[in-house]
Structures are given as C-alpha cells and as structure tokens.
N, C-alpha and C positions, 0 to 999 in steps of 0.2 A: 505494500500500498506506499503509495507517494503521500507528501506533507499535505499538509491544509491547501492544496490546489482550487483555485476555482477557475471558470471558466471566465473567457478574456470581459462579457460584461457584468462580471462582478457576481451572480447566481452560483454560486456554490453546487460543486460538481457534488451525483450519487457518493463518490469514494470520498468526499469531503465530511460527507453528511454523516457518513457511517461512522469513521473517526470520531467528529465530532460526539458522536453519541455514545461511543465505546470510550470518552473522555470522560462524559459524565455518568455513566456505569459504572468507572472505576471510582468517584467519587460517592455515589449511591452505595457502591457495593461495601466500601469503608467506612461509613458513617452506619450501616446497619450494622453493623459489627461491634461500631461500638454504645450503639443502644440498647442492642444485645445484651449488655454487661450492666445494665440498671431495667430492664424489662425481659426477663427473660425469656422466652418463647422458641420452642424444638421449629416452630415453620421458620423461623426468623434466620437461624442457622440453615436451613434449607434453602431458605431464599439465596444470602449471601454466596452459599455455596455453589449454587445453581448458574448465577451472573457471573463469580469466578468462573466455572468452566467455559463456559461464555465467551470471555474476556482469551481466557487460554488459547481457545478454540481460533478465534480471529488472530491472535496474535501468532499464532504458530507460524500461518502466513507471509506474515511480513518480521520474522526473524533473521540472523544468519543462518546462515546451512549449518554450520557446528554447533551453534546454539539449539537450533529446529531439531537434529542429532540424537541430542542430549535430553531435549524435551519429551521429545516420540517417544526414548529408552525409557525412561521416568513413567512413562503414562502408561503404557503396555506391558513394562514388568509388574506395577501395580495396578493395572487391570488383571492381569494373571493371578497377582497373590491372592487378590479378591475372592476371584471368582474361585479357587483352589480352597480358601479358607471356609464356602461358602457363607461372605459377611451379604449382610440384608442390603439390599441398591440401596434404600436412604444413609445409611453408614457410609457406603462406599463413594458417594455421589457429598458427603460431608466433607472427602479429604481433600477436594476443591475447593474446599473454604478453613483449611487448617492452619495455612501461610496469611491469612486474609488479616493478621494484626499487622504482620510485614507489609503488606502493603497500605495497610492504614497508616503506617511507620514516614513511608517512605514517599507516599503521594500528600500526605498533609504537613510535615515538616516545611516542604520549601514553601509556605504558607508565611512562615515567618520573615524567610527572607522579601516575599512580595511584599509584605507593610512597613519594613526596614528601609526596602529601597522606595513604595510608595513615599513613606514619611521624609525621604531626604536623607535619612541619617547614612547613607553610602555613599554618598556623595557628599557630605561633609564629611566621613572620614577620609573620600581622596583628598579632597583640598587641603586638611591639616596635614596628612603626611608629604603634601604637594610643599605647605608651606615648612615644614619641617626641612625636608631636602637645600628648599633656598637657606634655610639658616646655617646649614653644615653640616648638620646631621644624616652623613653619609655611611649606612652602615645596612646597602640593599636586602643582602642575604641572612641576616637577623632578623632586618626588622622585616620582612615577607615572611620569615617562617614565624615572629610574635604572632602577626598579623593571622595568618590563617590558623594558627592552635587557639586563636582568643573567640573569632567570628566563625571559624569551623567547626565546632559542638552544637551549634544552634543553624548554621547554613549551610551544612553537610559540604557535597557538591560543587553548591553555587559560591563558598568561598576559594576553592581555587579559581574558577573565572573572575570572581571579583579583585582577588588581594593580585594577580596575574593584570586587570586591564588597570588596577593602580599603579602596578609595577612601571608598566608601558607606557603612562603617560606622567610618573610623578618623579620615577628614578633617572637620575641625570644619565649614570652609567653603569651595564650589570652585563654577566653574560648568561643570555637568556636559558639555556637548556640547563646551567648549573643552577640557577634560581630556581626555574620549574621543578627539577628534582627535590633540591632542598623543602620546598613547596609541599609538593608528597608526601615529602615524609613526614611535616608537619600533619598531614590529615591521616596520617598514622597514627601520630600524638594522639587525637582528637577520637580515633576508632579504639583505642584501647577504656577507654573509660566514659565517654559522651553516655546518657540516655537517651539522646536525639537520635541515633544512629544504629541501623537495622540489625549491626551485628551482636551488641550490648543487648537490643532487646529480643533475639532469637534466644540468647544462652541464659536470660531472664524467666524463658516464656519454659524453655525446654525444663530445666534446673527447679521449675518454682523455687527462685529465688528471691530476693530484693537486692536492690541497688544499691542496701547500703550495706549488704554483705558482700558484695564486691567492686564498689566502684573507688573507695579508697584505694584498695591493692592495684586498681585497673590502674589511678592514676598514677602511683608509686612506678609501675612500670611503665607508663607516659615519661616522666621526669626522669628516666634512666635514658630512654630510647630518644630524649631529646637529646640529653646528655652525647650520648653516643652520636645521634645524625651533626653536634657542634662539631665533634673530634671529627669526624671523619667528611666532613666539609669542603677542606684543602684537594681530599682524595678524589674530589668530582672531575671527572677531565675527559669531556668528551672529545671526539676525534676532530670534530668541525664545531665550533661555537663559539662565533665572533663577538666581541662587547657589543654592545646595541649604547648607542649617546644619545638622547635627548637634551634638546634643549625645553625647559622647564616654563620658559615663558610666566607670565604672568598668573598669579592668586586671582580667586572671585574674592574682591576687597569686602562680599557682605559674607559670605561662606567661611572667611577669614574669622568675623567676629561672630559665627556661629558656634555653639557651645555640641561637646559629645554625650553632653550629661543626658540630653532626653535620652539617647541611644544605649548609654549605659543603663539607666533608670529603667528603660524597658528589659533587655537583657536581664540584667538581675531581679526583675520582679517578678520574670518568665521562669529565671532557675528556682527563686525560693518558693514559689510555687507548687513548682512539679515537685519539690522536694519535699515540702510541708504536704500536699497532697498526697503521695507516695505512702508517705507514713500513716496519715493519717487514716485514707482510704481502704478498703479491702478490693484492691483492685492494684494489677502490678499496672510499674512504671512506664511501662508501653502504652497503656491506655492512658494514663496522668498525659504524658508528650503530645499524643495527637490530639484528645479533647482539646487540651489547651492552644496545641497550635489552632485551632480554630478558633477558639473562644476568646484569647487575650485578643488578638490582635483586631479582629472585629471591634471590640469594646474599645480599645485604645485607638481604632481609627474615626469611631462615636465621636471620641470624646476630643479628637486632634482632627475634628471636622473634615476630616477626609475619606469617609463611607463611600459619598458614590465615587471617587477615582480609585479608593479601594477594591469594590465591589468589581467593579470595571478589569481590574487586572486578574484578581481572581478569576471570574469569567472566561479569559482568554487562557489562563492556567488551568484552566476545569478543561474548555476543551481541544488543549494541545497535550492535554495528562496519556493518552492512550499512546502517540506515537513518540512523547518520551521516556515510556517508562515502559514499552513492551516488550524489551530483553528481560529488565529485573523482572517484570511482572513472568513472565511466561516461566521463567526459573522459577521465582519464590513459590507458583501454587503449583507446579509440576511437581517438585520437589519437599509441598506438603502430603500432593497426593501418596507419591511416593512412601513420604515417612509416614503416614496412617497405615499403608496398608503391608510394611516393617513392622509395625506394631503388633498387626496380628502370627506374628511369628514368629518361631525360636530361634530366632536368627541371631536377637539381641546374645543370647547368653553362649552362644556360639564365639560370636564376636569378642566380647568380653572372654570367654577361657583362651583363646585363641593370641590375644594381647598380653595376658595373664602369663602365659604360656614361655610366650616371646620376651618378655620383658623380667622376665624370673623369677617373677611376683615384684619386684623394685620399682618403687614408684617414678625413680628419675630416668628411668632407661621408660617404660611406658611413655611418659609424658613427650619423652623424644620421639617415640615411633609416632604416639598424635601427631606429631609437629610435622614432621616430614612426611609424615602420609598426604598431610592436605596442603603442605605444597608442592610434592612431585604431581598428584593429581590437577592443581592448580595449571601447573603449567603448561600441560598438554588440553585445558580448556574447561575442564569442573570444577564448576564453581563452588568457590567454601562454603555457598550455605548450604550442597548437597553433602557434603562429608559432615559437615557440622551436625546437620540432622540426623543422617544415619547413624552415625558414630554416638553424636549425643541420647538418642532414643534407645542405641541398644546398650552403650559400656554401664555397669552394674557398680557404684561409687562403692558398696562394701565390698566387690571383688576384691579390689585394689585396695582397698584403709583409705581411704578419700572421702572428704566432705564433697559434697554435690556442691557447692563453692570453689574445692578445686580442678573440679572437672569442669565450672565454667570458664573458669580462667584459663585454663589451660585449650579449652576450644578458642576464647576470644581470641589468644596470644596467639595462635595457629593462623585465623581468620586475617589478622592484622598481619602476620609476617607473609600467608601466604599472595593476597591482595600488593602488596609491595614488589612481589617479584616476579608476578603471573602477567606475561602478555596481552590475556585476556578479560582482568579484571577492570574493574570501574574505574578505576585514579591513575592506572597505568593506561588508558584509554583518552582520557579525558587530557590529563598531561601531554600523551604525544599529537594532540590536536596543537596545545597551547603551544607547546615548543617546535610543533612542526617535524619532527621524527619520528621513525619508526617504532612500535611498541618493543618490539625485539631487542633495537639498541637500548631502549630503556631498562627494558628484564635487564640487560647484560650490564649495562651500568652500576644497578641498584642490587646485584648479585651482593658481592664482600660486604656488601653492608648488611644486607639481610643475614648473611651469613655470620656474622660479629657478633649482632642481636639473637641469634638463634644458638648462638654459644653462652649467653650474658643469662638472657631472659629466664630460660627454664630454671636456672640455676637458683636464680631468685624467685621463683614459683615453689619450686622445692625447698626450699633455706625458709619458707612462709608455715611449710606442711612437717617440716622436719622442728620447728621450734614450736608447736600445736597452735601457731599463730591462724590458721585455717584449716 
C-alpha cells in the first residue's frame, strides 16, 4: 500500500481511504484495550482482538518481505498449535489481542510529542541550543547525547529525528555519522529504564512486576551504559564521515526570551503522575502511561488554548498511524498470537530444562545464553519481541533460583543490546536514514561497543542477584 496518496483533484483514492480507516482502527483498538481495564467484559476483549487480526491481515500485504515471512511463520505455527491443542476458537482469536497493550503504548505515546511540538516547546529548545552554541558551548556530541537521553524517555523514536534536526540547525561543526551513532546509543540509555518504552512495558506485563521493582536497577544499567558510551566515543570512526559545518546565523529574539520552564513542568507532571498512579492504581505502568499520553496533553492543550490546533495535529497523526507503524504492528500482534499458543504447550518446561542443563544451573551462564541468543537471532532479522515473548513465556524463574525481576531485567538488557547491533532494528533503521548510510555499516561500527557492554552489564546484573538485591 502506498502512503497517503490522493488523486490530482484532491479526492482521496480508495487506497488512501483504507489506510486512513486502518489508522483510525489502530486507535479504536488501543482505546478498547484501555477501556477493558476499567469496564471488564469478554466481548470487549473479543472485539479488540478481532480488530487486531484485521490490522494484521492488512499489514501483511504492506510490510517488507523478510518481516512478512517472519509474521506468517508465527501465525501458521501458532494456528497449528491451537488446533493441535484443541483450543476453543474464541480463545485463539484472543491471541491477536495478546499484545494490543504494546500497540497501545506504541501509538499513544507519540501524542506527547505531538503536544510538545504544538505548544512550541521543541522549537524553544532548538533556539536555546542555538543560543548556547553561539555563546561558545561547543560540545555537540555530549549535548546531543544529553538531549536524546532527556527527551527520549518521553518522545521515543521521535527524539532521534528531533535532536538530529536541532544539530543540523544549531551546531556549528560536527561529524554527522559519529554524532548520530552516539545519539543511537543515547536512545538505548532510555530503553533500559523508561516506562514509556515498549520493551520495558512488555517485561512488566510478562513477569507481572511493577516498574518500581526494576526501574531503579534499569536506571543503574543506563548510567553504566552512558559511561561506556562516553569512554568509547573517540573510537567511533566511519570510513567516510566528513565534518559538517554550519553558519548558525541569527537566533529568534522572541524565542531567546522564551523559557523552557513550561516544557520542564509538563514533563515533570507527566512523570510524577505516571509514578504516583502506578503506585496507587491496581493496573500496570503500561496502562498508566498509555492513558496519561491521551488525557494529559488534552487537558494541557485546553488550558493552554491550543486545543483546536492540537486536535488537528492528532487527527493527522491518527489517519497516518497505520502507514507509520505497520511493521511494528504486524510483529507485535503475530508475536502475541504465537506467544499465547506456546502457553498451551509444555515447551516452557522443555526450554527451561535445556537452558538449565546448558548453563549447568549457573545463573551467570544462563544470563549470557539468553543475551547471546537474543542478539544472534536479531542479527538475522528476528525481532527481539519474538524472543522475549517466547523465552519470557517459557522460562521458570524458580528453576534457575532467580526472581521474576531478575528475568525481566535479563530480557530488558538482551533486547536493548540486540537492537543496538541488529541491521533490522528500529533505531538502526532510523539512524541509517538520518546519517545516510547502510544499516550494515552502522551495525558493524557498533559491534565492539555492544561486545563491551555484553562483558560488563550481565556481570552487574549477576552481582545484584548474588548479593540478594534482586
């Protein structure tokens, strides 16, 4: 399916209408999932699961050949398992709704960035960076990392494009590919702890743990990860990476006087509410942040008198959602379907026993095996969500003598490192587009960095377990 094409006369084509309709269905599906957590009815689960199946059906025709192959394999194997285990049809259909929680997070969190853009917060930030550059604060690599690490937890993938745009317009001199790779590592900093990221939300759901149980440990990993990034920054060396020089020019005098306090206040309220509601309400963090991503920007837009403009921007985002998220949507839904099917088998016991025997029952070796398997499969195009759901659904913490929190952190660490080196991961693809080079070159350049992290971070995780902290 092509992007939102229209006829020359401005009348939407049938293809455009279908894509826009599917974008609206994405948001309806996510909304039904959230509603079901407060008004629980089986028909709601069946409805959003059926809509998930519909979205998957259309997505299969418009995703890449490799992703299509992976998705079809997952659906076919899942269906065979459901049939072999005599699972009722309704229960099998619910498999298509198993990961709607991740879809909700993925499509609703960008509403935060939409509001921040509508309110002018991001434009103000760009001008402040430009002003700092003119006054002599020339540390483009450090500043770009800090910007991604601070706005990334809320804006997800959008942070990479935003900070790259800020760099292009505000930094006087930098090496484009070196800085973009450094920014990609900053993105992984966010992946290790931010409750607004899909991988964090998934492990919380899989192991039924609270963000408070693992968030602090994840942030410690992130700080160590940041330290490794800074130490290894000088070693980034692409074969071709010319220095970009910009004439900063004049800054906007009106925006020079504008304050970043409104943006900081908005972000602080969002984060504090997320933590408080997660602690108070009997729902997981994934539900909390998904709901806040919808409710808080709307309330803020009303009080800021930006409601009309904001709603128009949201509408544009909604009708384009299917085009933007079709690959993730297909992988998430098919992986959830496959994961539910696995839960009806005894594969979990078999896989747990196999890994236990391979690691001789030693927790550290088991941790390394999980990380290596995740990275190895990601290198050949198997999305980490498939491994995390398969392994996470199968492993028994009791067999290895570890807590659910330990397994959650193991898979969180595995996913983060895998996506830093896989040519098929979202941030590598995004970085490839931003720095105009192939994903293979990026993955190869980042390989040593990921290997160093692989040597250090699992040891830190094992120490947490060894000393009884987790």
